[in-house]
N, C-alpha and C positions, 0 to 999 in steps of 0.2 A: 708555634701558636696551637694550644690545646682546646679541643672543643669543650664549650661550657655547657655542663647538663641543665644548669637552671634556665638556659635559653634554648634548650632543645636542639642544640647544635649536633649534627651529624654530617662530616665532611665527606662528600663524594669524592672517590679517588680513582674511579674507571674512566678513562678519557673516551672511550668508546660509547659509553653510556652518555656522557656529557655531550658529545657530538651528537647523538641520536635525539636527545631531548630537545636541543637547539634546532635541529632539522625539522622538529615537529611544529615549528612555527609556520604559518602558512605563506608568510612574506607578502601578505596584502597591505601590512601597515608598517610604517617605519618607526614612530614612536613607541618605545618600550621602557617599561619599568621592571627592573629585577629586584625581587624582595629577597633579602636575606643572602647577599653575595659571599658571606663567609671568607672562603680562602680563594675565591674567583675561578673555580674550575669551570663553571658555567660562563662567567664573566668574559673570560679571554675569547670565548668563541663568539660571542655578541660583538665585541670589539673587533674582531676580525672581519665581521661582515659590515662591508662600507655602505651597504643600503640602509642600515639601521641608525636610529638616533637614539642610543640607550642612556638611560639614567639608573642609578644604583641606590637602593636604601638598605641600611644596615644599623642595627641598634647597639652592636657590640662594638666598643671604642678600640679594642685590639685588632678587630677585623678590619675596621675602617682605616687604621694606620697602616696595616698590612696591604690593604687595596691601594692606597694612594701612593704606597711605596712601589708596588708592583706595577701599577697603571698610572705613572705620573702625568701622562697627557690627558687623564680623565678625572683629575682631582676635583674639579669643579661640578663634576657630576655624580660624585659619591656623597650621598647625603646621609649624614650621622643622625638618624631619627628613628621613632617608633612608628612603623608603618600604620599601626592601628590609630595613632593619634595625629598623623600627618595630614594636613590640608593639600589633597591631591589637586585642587583647583589652582594652586600657585605653581604647579610644575608643568602643565602642559594646557594650551588653549584648543587643541585638536584632539581627536580620538586617539587612545594609546593602549597598548597591550599590556597586560600584566603577566609576569613571567617569573619563574623561579622554583628552587627546592624550598618550599614552605616549611618553616619550623612547625612541627606536627602537633605540639601543644597549644598552637593557636590557629590551626588551620581553619576551622570552622569561623572564627571570629574574621579572619581575612576575607572568606567568602561573603559574609554578611556586610562587610564594608564594600566589596565588590559590587554587591546588589545596590547600595546607595548611589554608586557612580555607574550604573549599568548602561546608561545611554551615552557615556564617554568611553566605555570599555568594551570595544567590539570582539575582544579575543583573550582569552587566557589559556596558557600553556604551563602546567605545573606539575611538580613530583609531591606526592603527599602519602600519607599511610594508605596501603592498598585497600584496607576495609572501608575507609572514608571515601577513597576514589570510586570504588564499586558501588557505594550507596548513592553517590551523587549521580551516577550513571545509570543507576537501576530503573526500570520501568515499574509502573503500578502493578501490584499484585506479587512483588517480590518482597521477601521478609527484610531485605536490606533497604528497601525504599522508605525514605524518611522525610523529616522537614526540609532539609537542604535539596533533597532530591526534587521536591515540588517547586520550591522557590526559585531554585536555578533553571530548572526546566521549563518554568513559566517564560524565561527570556533568553535561554540559551540552548543551542544544539550541543549536546555533550557527547563525547567519544572517550571511551577507555581505550588508551593506546598501547601500552605494554606494562608488564611486570618488571620490578627491580629487585634483585636479590639483596638481602640484608648484608651480605659479605662484601659488597662494594663501597662501605661506608667506614668512616674512623670517627667514632667506635661503631661497631655494627648495632643497629636498633634491634629491638626484640621482635620486630615485625617486618614483613615484606613492604615494598613501596609500590605504588602505581602512578603512572604518568598519564594525565588527561587533558584533553583539549575542549575548550568552551567557545563556540562561536555565537555571536548575537544573533537571535532570529528577528523576525519582522515585526514582533510585538512591542511597539513603542510604550503603550500602556495597556494594562489589562482592562477588560470591559466591566469593571467593578471598583470598589473602593479598595485600594491596593493595601491600606494600613489594616482595614479590617480582614482582608484576605490573609495577610501575614498571621493576625491573631487567631483567625479560624484554623489555619493549617497548624500552627503550633498547639492550639487547644486539642485538635484531633489527634495529633501524634504524641501529645504528652500523656494520653491514656489509651494507647494504641491497641491494647488488647480489648477495649470496649467498643462497642458499635457507636457511631457518630451521634445517634440519638442521645446516648448517655454522655459521651465526651463533651458534646456541645450544649448540654443543658442549660448552661448559664445564659444562652444567647435567646433572644426573642425571635421566632420565626414568623413569617408571614403565613397564615393558615390557608390562604386563597390558591396557593400553589402546592400540590402535593409532591414532597420529597422522600416519601415513604421508601421507596426503593434505595435511594442513596444514603438515608440515614439508618438503614438496617445493615449497612456495610461497615466495615473498619477503614480507617484513614488510608491504610497502606493499599487499599483496593480502588482508590480513586485517583484520577488524573487531574491535571490542571483545570480542565474545563469544568469538571464536577466540582471542584472547590470554588470556582468562579460562580456557578450556579448557585451553590449554597450561600455564598456571600452576598449574591444580590437578593436572595430571598430574605436574609437578615436585615440587610441594609433598607430593603423596601418597607 
């Protein structure tokens, strides 16, 4: 089975790295969904852990056939579907973990979908492009800090766990990979209009070289509260609470 470039497939071949990624799960939750199981190098370690209740979603029909042949006892748990289009509500009625070696070409879209289900997903362990992993885990004030950093850090504690060489994949990607773990924090809902919060964050970073006063000039601010200090900064300098404060000023 050859990796498909169109699907962003890079098959992990290093068993030690595979075990290390699976061992990065905290073990606090049994329900788990692996995204992009490919040739099953991570899958077999999930199956071997009898404490887990795993399901697997894969969009490539050849990979699905391979997995069903390789793990016949789990045929009914291997879902042939596109994760981005799949209704996760039909799979688990209880919280579940998202896990996997994410296809790098859609990793950001996967995280945006995770945000939609954030109150049902207490943990995420994944391998993604190193640059994206570092961006997600970066604190404010870092050049790598961006839209996903703010949106994910609003609801998750994020740890950058370790770097993976490009040489342990078939075919080797042109970049290194990073493994991160996201654990749901205590924020059930932000203290602001969350849809507006998302819009404010995206607008701020879409013109990240500008101060927020210029980047957010399409929004109407409540003049009663002075945001001079915050609006004189760039988006990368603000934390989640700062964006919440700005959002509340606009919605007010």
